[in-house]
C-alpha positions in Angstrom: -33.3 -16.0 -5.6 -31.0 -12.5 -4.8 -27.9 -12.8 -2.7 -25.6 -10.4 -1.4 -21.9 -11.3 -2.2 -19.7 -11.3 1.2 -16.2 -12.4 -1.0 -16.0 -11.5 -5.0 -16.3 -14.6 -6.9 -15.3 -15.2 -10.9 -18.1 -15.6 -12.6 -21.1 -13.8 -10.5 -19.0 -10.7 -9.5 -17.6 -8.6 -6.5 -18.1 -7.6 -2.6 -21.1 -6.2 -2.3 -22.6 -7.1 -5.3 -26.3 -8.3 -5.4 -27.0 -11.2 -8.6 -29.4 -13.4 -9.0 -28.3 -16.8 -8.7 -30.5 -20.4 -8.9 -32.2 -21.1 -5.7 -30.1 -24.2 -5.6 -26.7 -22.7 -6.4 -27.3 -20.3 -3.1 -29.0 -22.6 -0.5 -26.2 -25.7 -1.1 -23.3 -24.0 -2.0 -23.1 -19.8 -1.6 -25.2 -19.0 1.8 -23.0 -22.6 3.9 -20.0 -21.3 2.7 -20.3 -17.8 3.8 -20.0 -16.7 0.0 -23.3 -14.6 -0.2 -25.7 -13.8 2.4 -30.3 -13.6 0.9 -30.8 -10.1 -0.3 -33.2 -9.1 1.7 -33.9 -5.1 2.6 -32.1 -5.4 6.2 -29.3 -7.2 4.8 -28.9 -4.5 1.9 -29.2 -1.5 4.2 -26.3 -3.7 7.0 -24.2 -3.8 3.3 -24.8 -0.3 3.2 -23.6 0.6 6.3 -20.2 -1.7 6.0 -19.3 0.1 3.5 -19.4 3.6 4.2 -18.0 2.5 7.5 -14.9 0.8 5.3 -15.0 3.8 2.6 -14.7 6.7 6.6 -12.1 4.1 7.4 -10.5 4.2 3.9 -10.5 8.0 3.1 -8.6 8.5 7.0 -6.1 6.2 6.2 -5.3 8.0 2.7 -5.3 11.4 4.4 -2.6 10.0 7.2 -0.9 8.8 4.4 -0.5 12.0 2.7 0.1 14.2 5.5 3.0 11.1 6.1 4.5 11.6 1.9 4.4 15.5 2.7 7.6 15.0 5.8 9.1 12.4 4.0 9.4 14.6 0.8 10.3 18.0 3.2 13.5 15.0 4.2 17.2 15.7 2.4 18.5 12.1 3.0 22.9 12.8 3.0 25.1 9.5 3.0 28.3 9.2 3.3 30.5 6.2 1.4 33.9 5.0 0.9 34.6 6.2 -3.8 36.8 5.3 -6.2 37.7 6.7 -8.7 35.1 8.1 -11.4 32.5 7.7 -8.3 32.4 4.4 -8.2 31.0 3.3 -4.4 33.0 1.1 -2.6 29.5 -0.9 -2.0 26.8 0.1 -2.4 23.2 2.1 -0.9 20.6 -0.4 -0.2 17.1 0.7 0.4 18.1 -1.4 4.5 20.6 2.1 5.1 17.6 4.2 3.8 15.3 2.8 6.5 17.9 3.1 9.3 18.4 6.5 8.7 14.5 7.3 8.3 14.5 5.2 11.2 16.7 8.0 13.3 14.9 10.7 11.7 11.8 9.6 13.7 10.1 7.9 10.5 8.8 4.1 10.7 9.0 2.9 7.2 9.4 -0.5 6.6 12.4 -0.9 4.2 10.3 -3.3 1.7 8.3 0.1 0.8 11.3 2.2 -0.4 11.6 1.0 -4.5 15.1 1.0 -5.2 15.2 -0.8 -8.9 19.3 -1.6 -8.2 20.9 -0.7 -4.8 23.2 2.4 -5.7 26.5 2.1 -7.0 27.6 5.9 -7.7 28.2 9.0 -6.4 25.4 11.6 -6.8 22.0 12.3 -5.8 19.1 10.6 -6.4 15.2 10.3 -6.0 13.8 7.3 -4.2 9.9 6.5 -3.9 8.8 5.2 -1.4 5.1 3.6 -1.0 3.6 4.8 1.7 0.2 3.8 0.5 -1.2 1.9 -2.2 -2.4 5.2 -3.5 0.3 7.5 -1.9 4.0 7.2 -3.6 6.7 10.5 -1.6 10.1 11.0 -3.9 13.1 11.5 -1.3 16.4 13.1 -2.1 19.0 11.0 -1.5 22.1 12.4 -1.3 25.2 9.9 -1.7 29.0 11.6 -1.1 32.6 10.4 -0.7 33.7 10.5 2.6 
């Protein structure tokens, strides 16, 4: 019996795959749990339609993320902090502080999307990656100066 998978199943395949399974497995497990639908002409056309819609939405979201990334890369962030000898900061610059600065500039970026391996503890210029989308990353320039 041929079925179209609605979920990823490790032993069978991925969403949208048409696979051949034993009739009992399909009737007793896959179909009742909603993991698959029978591979008919109607279901195959419906699947293609859904795939096209999802691809269109994904392209639209990716395009808007690229536009946002371009706008973010134009911004130069300048933060003032108290510093001691050798340019060592009292405290540190975190992704939360960068997110607050971006929010003041009109960009609503979640602090978890600002990728800082470690907080910034020295004066200087840094290039910080911001994941605006799983496929799109913007690099913003952060300058930390002594106040």
